[in-house]
DRENFI-973186 format. One record per residue (C-alpha): residue number from 1; residue in one letter; x, y, z. Coordinates in Angstrom, 1 decimal. Layout:
! residues N
<node num="NUM" residu="A" east="X" north="Y" up="Z"/>
...
END
This chain:
! residues 362
<node num="1" residu="M" east="46.0" north="-42.6" up="-23.4"/>
<node num="2" residu="I" east="43.7" north="-40.3" up="-21.8"/>
<node num="3" residu="V" east="43.8" north="-36.8" up="-23.0"/>
<node num="4" residu="S" east="41.8" north="-33.4" up="-22.6"/>
<node num="5" residu="L" east="41.0" north="-32.8" up="-26.3"/>
<node num="6" residu="T" east="37.9" north="-30.6" up="-25.3"/>
<node num="7" residu="G" east="37.2" north="-28.5" up="-22.3"/>
<node num="8" residu="G" east="39.3" north="-26.3" up="-20.2"/>
<node num="9" residu="G" east="42.2" north="-28.8" up="-21.1"/>
<node num="10" residu="D" east="42.1" north="-28.5" up="-24.9"/>
<node num="11" residu="V" east="45.1" north="-26.1" up="-25.3"/>
<node num="12" residu="Y" east="47.0" north="-29.0" up="-24.1"/>
<node num="13" residu="G" east="45.7" north="-32.6" up="-25.1"/>
<node num="14" residu="P" east="45.7" north="-31.9" up="-29.0"/>
<node num="15" residu="Q" east="49.5" north="-31.4" up="-29.0"/>
<node num="16" residu="Q" east="49.9" north="-34.2" up="-26.8"/>
<node num="17" residu="L" east="48.1" north="-36.5" up="-29.0"/>
<node num="18" residu="R" east="49.5" north="-35.6" up="-32.1"/>
<node num="19" residu="A" east="53.2" north="-36.1" up="-30.3"/>
<node num="20" residu="A" east="52.4" north="-39.5" up="-28.8"/>
<node num="21" residu="R" east="51.1" north="-40.8" up="-32.3"/>
<node num="22" residu="L" east="54.2" north="-39.6" up="-33.8"/>
<node num="23" residu="A" east="56.2" north="-41.4" up="-31.4"/>
<node num="24" residu="A" east="54.0" north="-44.8" up="-31.7"/>
<node num="25" residu="A" east="54.5" north="-44.6" up="-35.4"/>
<node num="26" residu="E" east="58.3" north="-44.2" up="-35.3"/>
<node num="27" residu="I" east="58.5" north="-47.2" up="-32.9"/>
<node num="28" residu="N" east="56.5" north="-49.3" up="-35.3"/>
<node num="29" residu="R" east="58.4" north="-48.4" up="-38.4"/>
<node num="30" residu="Q" east="61.6" north="-49.4" up="-36.3"/>
<node num="31" residu="G" east="60.0" north="-52.9" up="-35.8"/>
<node num="32" residu="G" east="57.5" north="-52.3" up="-32.7"/>
<node num="33" residu="I" east="57.9" north="-54.1" up="-29.6"/>
<node num="34" residu="G" east="59.5" north="-57.5" up="-30.0"/>
<node num="35" residu="G" east="58.5" north="-57.5" up="-33.5"/>
<node num="36" residu="R" east="54.8" north="-56.9" up="-32.3"/>
<node num="37" residu="E" east="53.1" north="-53.2" up="-33.4"/>
<node num="38" residu="L" east="52.6" north="-50.8" up="-30.4"/>
<node num="39" residu="Q" east="48.9" north="-49.6" up="-30.2"/>
<node num="40" residu="L" east="48.0" north="-46.5" up="-28.8"/>
<node num="41" residu="E" east="44.4" north="-46.1" up="-28.0"/>
<node num="42" residu="A" east="43.2" north="-42.5" up="-27.0"/>
<node num="43" residu="V" east="40.2" north="-41.3" up="-25.4"/>
<node num="44" residu="D" east="39.0" north="-37.7" up="-24.7"/>
<node num="45" residu="D" east="38.1" north="-37.1" up="-21.0"/>
<node num="46" residu="R" east="36.6" north="-33.7" up="-21.9"/>
<node num="47" residu="S" east="38.6" north="-32.2" up="-19.0"/>
<node num="48" residu="S" east="36.4" north="-33.9" up="-16.4"/>
<node num="49" residu="P" east="37.7" north="-35.6" up="-13.4"/>
<node num="50" residu="A" east="34.4" north="-37.8" up="-13.4"/>
<node num="51" residu="E" east="34.7" north="-38.9" up="-16.9"/>
<node num="52" residu="G" east="38.6" north="-39.5" up="-16.8"/>
<node num="53" residu="R" east="38.0" north="-41.5" up="-13.9"/>
<node num="54" residu="R" east="35.1" north="-43.6" up="-15.8"/>
<node num="55" residu="L" east="37.8" north="-43.9" up="-18.9"/>
<node num="56" residu="M" east="40.5" north="-45.3" up="-16.6"/>
<node num="57" residu="R" east="38.5" north="-48.2" up="-15.4"/>
<node num="58" residu="S" east="37.1" north="-48.5" up="-19.0"/>
<node num="59" residu="L" east="40.7" north="-48.6" up="-20.7"/>
<node num="60" residu="I" east="42.1" north="-50.9" up="-17.8"/>
<node num="61" residu="E" east="38.9" north="-53.4" up="-17.5"/>
<node num="62" residu="A" east="37.1" north="-53.5" up="-20.7"/>
<node num="63" residu="H" east="40.0" north="-52.3" up="-23.2"/>
<node num="64" residu="R" east="42.6" north="-54.4" up="-21.3"/>
<node num="65" residu="V" east="45.7" north="-52.1" up="-21.8"/>
<node num="66" residu="V" east="48.7" north="-52.9" up="-20.2"/>
<node num="67" residu="A" east="49.4" north="-49.2" up="-19.4"/>
<node num="68" residu="V" east="48.1" north="-45.7" up="-19.5"/>
<node num="69" residu="I" east="49.4" north="-42.5" up="-20.3"/>
<node num="70" residu="G" east="47.7" north="-39.5" up="-18.9"/>
<node num="71" residu="P" east="45.4" north="-37.8" up="-17.8"/>
<node num="72" residu="T" east="46.2" north="-34.7" up="-19.3"/>
<node num="73" residu="L" east="45.2" north="-32.4" up="-16.3"/>
<node num="74" residu="S" east="46.4" north="-32.7" up="-12.7"/>
<node num="75" residu="V" east="42.7" north="-32.3" up="-11.5"/>
<node num="76" residu="V" east="41.5" north="-35.4" up="-13.5"/>
<node num="77" residu="A" east="44.4" north="-37.3" up="-12.4"/>
<node num="78" residu="V" east="43.9" north="-37.0" up="-8.7"/>
<node num="79" residu="A" east="40.1" north="-38.8" up="-9.6"/>
<node num="80" residu="A" east="41.4" north="-41.4" up="-12.2"/>
<node num="81" residu="D" east="44.8" north="-42.3" up="-11.0"/>
<node num="82" residu="P" east="43.7" north="-44.1" up="-7.9"/>
<node num="83" residu="V" east="41.4" north="-46.3" up="-10.1"/>
<node num="84" residu="A" east="44.7" north="-47.4" up="-11.9"/>
<node num="85" residu="D" east="46.7" north="-48.0" up="-8.7"/>
<node num="86" residu="A" east="43.6" north="-50.2" up="-7.0"/>
<node num="87" residu="L" east="43.7" north="-52.4" up="-10.4"/>
<node num="88" residu="R" east="47.4" north="-52.6" up="-10.4"/>
<node num="89" residu="T" east="48.0" north="-50.9" up="-13.8"/>
<node num="90" residu="P" east="51.0" north="-48.5" up="-14.5"/>
<node num="91" residu="V" east="50.1" north="-45.2" up="-15.4"/>
<node num="92" residu="L" east="52.5" north="-42.6" up="-16.9"/>
<node num="93" residu="A" east="51.8" north="-38.5" up="-16.0"/>
<node num="94" residu="V" east="53.0" north="-36.6" up="-18.8"/>
<node num="95" residu="S" east="51.6" north="-33.2" up="-18.0"/>
<node num="96" residu="N" east="50.7" north="-33.6" up="-14.3"/>
<node num="97" residu="T" east="52.9" north="-31.0" up="-12.0"/>
<node num="98" residu="A" east="50.6" north="-30.7" up="-8.9"/>
<node num="99" residu="G" east="51.6" north="-32.1" up="-5.7"/>
<node num="100" residu="G" east="50.1" north="-35.6" up="-4.9"/>
<node num="101" residu="I" east="50.6" north="-37.3" up="-8.3"/>
<node num="102" residu="V" east="53.6" north="-39.2" up="-7.2"/>
<node num="103" residu="G" east="55.8" north="-39.7" up="-3.7"/>
<node num="104" residu="R" east="53.4" north="-38.5" up="-1.2"/>
<node num="105" residu="C" east="50.0" north="-39.0" up="-2.1"/>
<node num="106" residu="A" east="46.3" north="-39.4" up="-0.6"/>
<node num="107" residu="Y" east="46.7" north="-43.3" up="-1.5"/>
<node num="108" residu="P" east="49.4" north="-45.6" up="-2.1"/>
<node num="109" residu="C" east="50.0" north="-44.4" up="-5.7"/>
<node num="110" residu="R" east="52.4" north="-47.3" up="-6.0"/>
<node num="111" residu="W" east="51.7" north="-47.8" up="-9.7"/>
<node num="112" residu="V" east="51.9" north="-44.2" up="-11.0"/>
<node num="113" residu="W" east="55.0" north="-42.5" up="-12.6"/>
<node num="114" residu="R" east="55.5" north="-39.3" up="-14.1"/>
<node num="115" residu="D" east="58.0" north="-37.4" up="-16.4"/>
<node num="116" residu="S" east="56.6" north="-33.8" up="-16.1"/>
<node num="117" residu="L" east="58.7" north="-31.9" up="-14.0"/>
<node num="118" residu="G" east="56.4" north="-31.1" up="-10.9"/>
<node num="119" residu="E" east="55.7" north="-27.5" up="-9.8"/>
<node num="120" residu="A" east="57.3" north="-27.7" up="-6.3"/>
<node num="121" residu="T" east="60.6" north="-27.7" up="-8.5"/>
<node num="122" residu="A" east="59.5" north="-25.5" up="-11.5"/>
<node num="123" residu="V" east="57.7" north="-22.8" up="-9.5"/>
<node num="124" residu="P" east="60.6" north="-22.0" up="-7.0"/>
<node num="125" residu="A" east="63.0" north="-22.3" up="-9.5"/>
<node num="126" residu="N" east="61.3" north="-19.6" up="-11.8"/>
<node num="127" residu="I" east="60.6" north="-17.2" up="-9.1"/>
<node num="128" residu="A" east="64.6" north="-17.5" up="-7.6"/>
<node num="129" residu="D" east="65.8" north="-17.0" up="-11.2"/>
<node num="130" residu="F" east="63.4" north="-13.6" up="-11.8"/>
<node num="131" residu="L" east="64.5" north="-12.2" up="-8.3"/>
<node num="132" residu="S" east="68.2" north="-12.6" up="-8.8"/>
<node num="133" residu="A" east="67.8" north="-10.2" up="-11.7"/>
<node num="134" residu="N" east="65.0" north="-8.2" up="-10.7"/>
<node num="135" residu="H" east="64.5" north="-5.7" up="-7.8"/>
<node num="136" residu="T" east="60.9" north="-6.6" up="-6.6"/>
<node num="137" residu="T" east="59.6" north="-5.5" up="-3.5"/>
<node num="138" residu="R" east="55.2" north="-6.4" up="-4.0"/>
<node num="139" residu="A" east="54.0" north="-9.5" up="-5.7"/>
<node num="140" residu="A" east="50.2" north="-10.2" up="-6.2"/>
<node num="141" residu="I" east="48.8" north="-13.9" up="-7.0"/>
<node num="142" residu="L" east="45.8" north="-14.8" up="-9.3"/>
<node num="143" residu="E" east="44.5" north="-17.8" up="-8.3"/>
<node num="144" residu="T" east="41.8" north="-20.1" up="-10.3"/>
<node num="145" residu="T" east="39.4" north="-22.1" up="-8.3"/>
<node num="146" residu="P" east="38.5" north="-24.8" up="-7.9"/>
<node num="147" residu="D" east="41.6" north="-26.0" up="-9.0"/>
<node num="148" residu="V" east="44.2" north="-28.5" up="-7.7"/>
<node num="149" residu="L" east="47.2" north="-27.1" up="-9.9"/>
<node num="150" residu="G" east="46.0" north="-23.8" up="-9.5"/>
<node num="151" residu="A" east="46.2" north="-23.8" up="-5.6"/>
<node num="152" residu="D" east="49.4" north="-25.6" up="-5.5"/>
<node num="153" residu="E" east="51.5" north="-22.9" up="-7.5"/>
<node num="154" residu="A" east="49.9" north="-20.3" up="-5.4"/>
<node num="155" residu="A" east="50.9" north="-22.0" up="-2.4"/>
<node num="156" residu="L" east="54.5" north="-22.4" up="-3.7"/>
<node num="157" residu="A" east="54.6" north="-18.7" up="-5.2"/>
<node num="158" residu="K" east="53.3" north="-17.3" up="-1.8"/>
<node num="159" residu="R" east="56.1" north="-19.4" up="-0.1"/>
<node num="160" residu="S" east="59.2" north="-18.8" up="-2.4"/>
<node num="161" residu="F" east="58.4" north="-14.9" up="-2.7"/>
<node num="162" residu="G" east="57.9" north="-14.7" up="1.2"/>
<node num="163" residu="A" east="61.3" north="-16.4" up="1.7"/>
<node num="164" residu="A" east="62.8" north="-13.9" up="-0.4"/>
<node num="165" residu="G" east="61.5" north="-11.2" up="1.5"/>
<node num="166" residu="V" east="59.0" north="-10.1" up="-1.2"/>
<node num="167" residu="A" east="55.5" north="-9.0" up="-0.1"/>
<node num="168" residu="I" east="52.5" north="-10.3" up="-1.2"/>
<node num="169" residu="S" east="49.9" north="-7.5" up="-1.4"/>
<node num="170" residu="G" east="47.1" north="-10.4" up="-1.9"/>
<node num="171" residu="D" east="46.0" north="-13.7" up="-3.2"/>
<node num="172" residu="F" east="42.9" north="-12.8" up="-5.7"/>
<node num="173" residu="V" east="40.7" north="-15.5" up="-6.5"/>
<node num="174" residu="I" east="39.2" north="-16.0" up="-10.2"/>
<node num="175" residu="P" east="36.2" north="-18.7" up="-10.0"/>
<node num="176" residu="D" east="36.3" north="-21.2" up="-12.7"/>
<node num="177" residu="S" east="35.1" north="-19.0" up="-15.1"/>
<node num="178" residu="A" east="36.5" north="-16.7" up="-18.3"/>
<node num="179" residu="G" east="33.7" north="-14.1" up="-17.1"/>
<node num="180" residu="A" east="35.3" north="-13.6" up="-13.6"/>
<node num="181" residu="V" east="39.0" north="-12.5" up="-14.8"/>
<node num="182" residu="P" east="38.4" north="-8.8" up="-15.3"/>
<node num="183" residu="A" east="37.3" north="-8.1" up="-11.7"/>
<node num="184" residu="A" east="40.1" north="-10.3" up="-10.3"/>
<node num="185" residu="V" east="42.5" north="-8.5" up="-12.6"/>
<node num="186" residu="T" east="41.2" north="-5.0" up="-11.5"/>
<node num="187" residu="Q" east="41.4" north="-6.0" up="-7.7"/>
<node num="188" residu="A" east="45.0" north="-7.6" up="-8.1"/>
<node num="189" residu="L" east="46.4" north="-4.4" up="-10.0"/>
<node num="190" residu="A" east="44.8" north="-2.3" up="-7.3"/>
<node num="191" residu="S" east="47.3" north="-3.5" up="-4.8"/>
<node num="192" residu="R" east="50.2" north="-2.1" up="-7.0"/>
<node num="193" residu="P" east="52.5" north="-5.3" up="-7.5"/>
<node num="194" residu="D" east="55.8" north="-5.2" up="-9.4"/>
<node num="195" residu="A" east="55.1" north="-8.6" up="-10.5"/>
<node num="196" residu="L" east="52.0" north="-10.8" up="-11.1"/>
<node num="197" residu="F" east="51.8" north="-14.6" up="-10.6"/>
<node num="198" residu="I" east="48.9" north="-16.3" up="-12.5"/>
<node num="199" residu="A" east="48.3" north="-19.9" up="-10.7"/>
<node num="200" residu="T" east="45.9" north="-21.7" up="-13.0"/>
<node num="201" residu="T" east="45.4" north="-25.1" up="-14.8"/>
<node num="202" residu="Y" east="43.5" north="-23.0" up="-17.6"/>
<node num="203" residu="G" east="45.6" north="-21.9" up="-20.4"/>
<node num="204" residu="A" east="42.6" north="-19.5" up="-21.7"/>
<node num="205" residu="I" east="42.2" north="-17.9" up="-18.4"/>
<node num="206" residu="A" east="46.1" north="-17.3" up="-17.9"/>
<node num="207" residu="A" east="46.0" north="-15.5" up="-21.4"/>
<node num="208" residu="Q" east="43.0" north="-13.5" up="-20.6"/>
<node num="209" residu="A" east="44.4" north="-12.3" up="-17.5"/>
<node num="210" residu="M" east="47.6" north="-10.8" up="-19.3"/>
<node num="211" residu="R" east="45.4" north="-9.3" up="-21.8"/>
<node num="212" residu="E" east="43.4" north="-7.7" up="-19.1"/>
<node num="213" residu="A" east="46.3" north="-6.6" up="-17.0"/>
<node num="214" residu="R" east="48.1" north="-5.0" up="-20.0"/>
<node num="215" residu="A" east="45.2" north="-3.4" up="-20.7"/>
<node num="216" residu="A" east="44.8" north="-1.6" up="-17.4"/>
<node num="217" residu="G" east="48.4" north="-0.3" up="-17.6"/>
<node num="218" residu="F" east="50.4" north="-3.1" up="-16.0"/>
<node num="219" residu="R" east="53.9" north="-3.0" up="-16.7"/>
<node num="220" residu="G" east="55.3" north="-5.4" up="-14.2"/>
<node num="221" residu="T" east="56.4" north="-8.9" up="-15.2"/>
<node num="222" residu="F" east="54.0" north="-12.2" up="-15.4"/>
<node num="223" residu="L" east="55.4" north="-15.2" up="-13.6"/>
<node num="224" residu="G" east="53.3" north="-18.7" up="-13.8"/>
<node num="225" residu="G" east="53.4" north="-22.4" up="-13.7"/>
<node num="226" residu="S" east="52.5" north="-25.0" up="-16.4"/>
<node num="227" residu="A" east="49.8" north="-23.1" up="-18.6"/>
<node num="228" residu="F" east="52.4" north="-20.6" up="-19.3"/>
<node num="229" residu="N" east="54.2" north="-23.3" up="-21.1"/>
<node num="230" residu="S" east="51.8" north="-24.1" up="-23.5"/>
<node num="231" residu="A" east="52.2" north="-22.4" up="-27.0"/>
<node num="232" residu="S" east="48.4" north="-22.0" up="-27.2"/>
<node num="233" residu="T" east="48.5" north="-19.8" up="-24.1"/>
<node num="234" residu="G" east="51.1" north="-17.6" up="-25.6"/>
<node num="235" residu="E" east="49.2" north="-17.4" up="-29.1"/>
<node num="236" residu="A" east="45.8" north="-16.6" up="-27.2"/>
<node num="237" residu="A" east="47.8" north="-13.9" up="-24.9"/>
<node num="238" residu="G" east="49.6" north="-12.4" up="-27.9"/>
<node num="239" residu="R" east="51.6" north="-9.4" up="-27.5"/>
<node num="240" residu="S" east="50.5" north="-9.3" up="-23.8"/>
<node num="241" residu="S" east="52.6" north="-12.1" up="-22.9"/>
<node num="242" residu="A" east="56.1" north="-10.8" up="-24.0"/>
<node num="243" residu="G" east="58.5" north="-11.5" up="-21.2"/>
<node num="244" residu="A" east="56.3" north="-13.6" up="-18.9"/>
<node num="245" residu="L" east="58.2" north="-16.2" up="-17.3"/>
<node num="246" residu="S" east="58.0" north="-19.7" up="-16.4"/>
<node num="247" residu="G" east="59.9" north="-22.9" up="-15.2"/>
<node num="248" residu="S" east="59.8" north="-25.4" up="-17.7"/>
<node num="249" residu="A" east="60.6" north="-29.3" up="-18.4"/>
<node num="250" residu="W" east="61.6" north="-28.5" up="-21.9"/>
<node num="251" residu="Y" east="63.0" north="-25.8" up="-24.2"/>
<node num="252" residu="S" east="62.6" north="-26.0" up="-28.0"/>
<node num="253" residu="G" east="66.2" north="-25.1" up="-28.4"/>
<node num="254" residu="N" east="68.0" north="-27.3" up="-26.3"/>
<node num="255" residu="D" east="70.8" north="-29.2" up="-28.3"/>
<node num="256" residu="F" east="70.5" north="-32.8" up="-27.1"/>
<node num="257" residu="P" east="70.3" north="-34.6" up="-30.3"/>
<node num="258" residu="A" east="67.0" north="-36.4" up="-29.6"/>
<node num="259" residu="N" east="65.4" north="-33.0" up="-29.3"/>
<node num="260" residu="A" east="66.9" north="-31.8" up="-32.5"/>
<node num="261" residu="S" east="65.0" north="-34.9" up="-34.2"/>
<node num="262" residu="F" east="61.7" north="-34.9" up="-32.1"/>
<node num="263" residu="V" east="61.4" north="-31.2" up="-33.4"/>
<node num="264" residu="A" east="62.2" north="-31.7" up="-37.0"/>
<node num="265" residu="A" east="59.9" north="-35.0" up="-37.1"/>
<node num="266" residu="Y" east="57.2" north="-32.8" up="-35.2"/>
<node num="267" residu="T" east="57.2" north="-29.9" up="-37.1"/>
<node num="268" residu="N" east="57.4" north="-32.0" up="-40.6"/>
<node num="269" residu="A" east="54.4" north="-33.8" up="-39.5"/>
<node num="270" residu="T" east="51.9" north="-31.3" up="-38.3"/>
<node num="271" residu="G" east="53.1" north="-28.1" up="-39.8"/>
<node num="272" residu="E" east="53.6" north="-26.8" up="-36.5"/>
<node num="273" residu="Q" east="56.1" north="-26.3" up="-33.9"/>
<node num="274" residu="P" east="55.7" north="-28.8" up="-30.7"/>
<node num="275" residu="D" east="55.4" north="-27.5" up="-27.0"/>
<node num="276" residu="Q" east="56.4" north="-28.7" up="-24.1"/>
<node num="277" residu="F" east="53.4" north="-30.8" up="-23.6"/>
<node num="278" residu="A" east="54.0" north="-32.2" up="-27.2"/>
<node num="279" residu="A" east="57.5" north="-33.1" up="-25.9"/>
<node num="280" residu="Q" east="56.7" north="-34.9" up="-22.5"/>
<node num="281" residu="A" east="54.3" north="-37.0" up="-24.3"/>
<node num="282" residu="Y" east="56.5" north="-38.0" up="-27.1"/>
<node num="283" residu="T" east="59.0" north="-38.9" up="-24.3"/>
<node num="284" residu="G" east="56.3" north="-40.7" up="-22.6"/>
<node num="285" residu="V" east="55.7" north="-43.3" up="-25.2"/>
<node num="286" residu="E" east="59.4" north="-43.8" up="-25.7"/>
<node num="287" residu="I" east="59.6" north="-44.5" up="-21.8"/>
<node num="288" residu="I" east="56.6" north="-47.0" up="-22.3"/>
<node num="289" residu="A" east="58.1" north="-48.7" up="-25.2"/>
<node num="290" residu="Q" east="61.3" north="-49.2" up="-23.5"/>
<node num="291" residu="A" east="59.7" north="-50.5" up="-20.6"/>
<node num="292" residu="L" east="57.5" north="-53.0" up="-22.5"/>
<node num="293" residu="H" east="61.0" north="-54.0" up="-24.5"/>
<node num="294" residu="A" east="62.5" north="-54.8" up="-21.0"/>
<node num="295" residu="A" east="59.5" north="-56.3" up="-19.5"/>
<node num="296" residu="G" east="59.5" north="-58.7" up="-22.6"/>
<node num="297" residu="V" east="55.6" north="-58.6" up="-22.7"/>
<node num="298" residu="A" east="55.8" north="-59.3" up="-26.5"/>
<node num="299" residu="H" east="56.7" north="-62.6" up="-25.6"/>
<node num="300" residu="V" east="55.0" north="-63.3" up="-22.0"/>
<node num="301" residu="A" east="52.4" north="-66.3" up="-22.5"/>
<node num="302" residu="S" east="50.7" north="-65.5" up="-18.9"/>
<node num="303" residu="G" east="48.1" north="-63.5" up="-18.3"/>
<node num="304" residu="L" east="47.5" north="-59.3" up="-18.6"/>
<node num="305" residu="A" east="48.2" north="-59.1" up="-14.8"/>
<node num="306" residu="E" east="51.6" north="-60.3" up="-15.2"/>
<node num="307" residu="Q" east="52.4" north="-58.3" up="-18.2"/>
<node num="308" residu="R" east="51.2" north="-55.1" up="-16.2"/>
<node num="309" residu="R" east="53.5" north="-56.2" up="-13.4"/>
<node num="310" residu="R" east="56.4" north="-56.9" up="-15.6"/>
<node num="311" residu="V" east="56.1" north="-53.3" up="-17.2"/>
<node num="312" residu="Q" east="55.8" north="-51.9" up="-13.7"/>
<node num="313" residu="E" east="59.2" north="-53.5" up="-12.7"/>
<node num="314" residu="A" east="60.6" north="-52.4" up="-15.7"/>
<node num="315" residu="L" east="59.9" north="-48.7" up="-15.3"/>
<node num="316" residu="G" east="62.2" north="-48.2" up="-12.7"/>
<node num="317" residu="G" east="65.1" north="-49.4" up="-14.7"/>
<node num="318" residu="V" east="64.4" north="-46.9" up="-18.1"/>
<node num="319" residu="A" east="67.3" north="-44.8" up="-19.0"/>
<node num="320" residu="L" east="67.1" north="-43.1" up="-22.1"/>
<node num="321" residu="T" east="68.1" north="-39.8" up="-24.0"/>
<node num="322" residu="T" east="64.8" north="-37.9" up="-24.7"/>
<node num="323" residu="P" east="63.9" north="-34.4" up="-26.1"/>
<node num="324" residu="L" east="63.7" north="-33.5" up="-22.3"/>
<node num="325" residu="G" east="67.4" north="-34.6" up="-22.1"/>
<node num="326" residu="P" east="68.9" north="-37.8" up="-20.2"/>
<node num="327" residu="F" east="66.1" north="-39.3" up="-18.5"/>
<node num="328" residu="R" east="65.6" north="-41.5" up="-15.1"/>
<node num="329" residu="F" east="62.9" north="-41.8" up="-12.6"/>
<node num="330" residu="T" east="63.6" north="-41.2" up="-9.0"/>
<node num="331" residu="R" east="62.8" north="-43.5" up="-6.1"/>
<node num="332" residu="D" east="59.6" north="-42.0" up="-5.8"/>
<node num="333" residu="H" east="58.7" north="-42.3" up="-9.6"/>
<node num="334" residu="D" east="59.1" north="-38.6" up="-10.2"/>
<node num="335" residu="V" east="61.8" north="-36.7" up="-12.8"/>
<node num="336" residu="D" east="64.9" north="-35.1" up="-11.8"/>
<node num="337" residu="Q" east="66.3" north="-32.9" up="-14.4"/>
<node num="338" residu="I" east="67.2" north="-29.3" up="-15.3"/>
<node num="339" residu="V" east="64.6" north="-26.7" up="-15.2"/>
<node num="340" residu="W" east="64.6" north="-24.5" up="-18.0"/>
<node num="341" residu="I" east="63.5" north="-20.7" up="-17.6"/>
<node num="342" residu="R" east="61.4" north="-19.4" up="-20.3"/>
<node num="343" residu="A" east="60.3" north="-16.2" up="-21.5"/>
<node num="344" residu="M" east="57.1" north="-15.8" up="-23.9"/>
<node num="345" residu="N" east="58.1" north="-13.8" up="-26.7"/>
<node num="346" residu="G" east="54.5" north="-12.5" up="-27.4"/>
<node num="347" residu="R" east="54.0" north="-14.4" up="-30.5"/>
<node num="348" residu="G" east="53.5" north="-17.7" up="-29.2"/>
<node num="349" residu="G" east="56.9" north="-18.8" up="-28.7"/>
<node num="350" residu="S" east="59.5" north="-18.3" up="-26.2"/>
<node num="351" residu="T" east="63.0" north="-17.6" up="-25.6"/>
<node num="352" residu="L" east="65.7" north="-19.0" up="-22.9"/>
<node num="353" residu="A" east="65.8" north="-16.7" up="-20.0"/>
<node num="354" residu="G" east="68.0" north="-18.8" up="-18.0"/>
<node num="355" residu="F" east="68.3" north="-22.6" up="-16.4"/>
<node num="356" residu="C" east="68.6" north="-24.1" up="-13.3"/>
<node num="357" residu="D" east="69.5" north="-27.4" up="-11.2"/>
<node num="358" residu="P" east="66.7" north="-28.1" up="-9.2"/>
<node num="359" residu="G" east="68.8" north="-27.4" up="-6.3"/>
<node num="360" residu="C" east="69.2" north="-23.6" up="-6.9"/>
<node num="361" residu="A" east="65.5" north="-22.9" up="-5.7"/>
<node num="362" residu="G" east="66.4" north="-24.0" up="-2.3"/>
END
């Protein structure tokens, strides 16, 4: 598993790792994979594309893993995943929501799979749900750069608002630095928007932007993408985040039995409530485990290349009930699922504001 435990992705990686270790421990208590222990090796990419790429090669060639979960950030994944694809090793993205991760990619991406709801579905669903209940005429966008995910979210937000007849008062760029946030927020608010869409990979920047905007008197609605689904983002933003909306792959209160079991186990193990990133990582280990069982790799006498090939083939047939709900992959290795519309509560948690079949966003 490649996770961001330090750097800009450190608001996501620790929760992912705790949840993945929890899932692995549960699987091993139940007998492991064909009687053999599931071993999870985790490395910190420091939120760096270059380090993520190096670690992907190291795990595959030196550590000889059967499959890889991660990396945490899309900007790291677009650098690291092509290494795994070229080396014919399955990779499961558990938090990469940008375009070009699966399906249409800049390289074949045949060995890459995803259990994290893509922003191409989540952002339009979030905006459509918001506009159905609010009369909004002007929206502004704050976008971090350079940022693969931020650029993706900003483009989707522009298209979704524009299709609904909402004027975009401006796309205001935040260089990849917390010190640049106040000036960008000031410029955005000068355009007098009713809603402010914050497009960024980085939870700390999203939180700062919300605090700065509220301090400057903004009373409109914040909308965002994946960064809004981290409990750490909500905690950092505090009361300023109350009512901020996002489309999410997971909602803590969903009534699937697998979710109730996960929430209880994670809370008991860590003393904290899980977030979406924990739920997706936990689910990721379950998915890999089912593929390992189906592939029979515990009893394959042939080499590692054949084990990887069997796991790759088995992933297409994975079907299980998870904390995210019933799970299967689409033909292009993506996930098709409910979009939960979440509203931050200003205390690090969220409430359910709505939900939406992916088709409702057009």
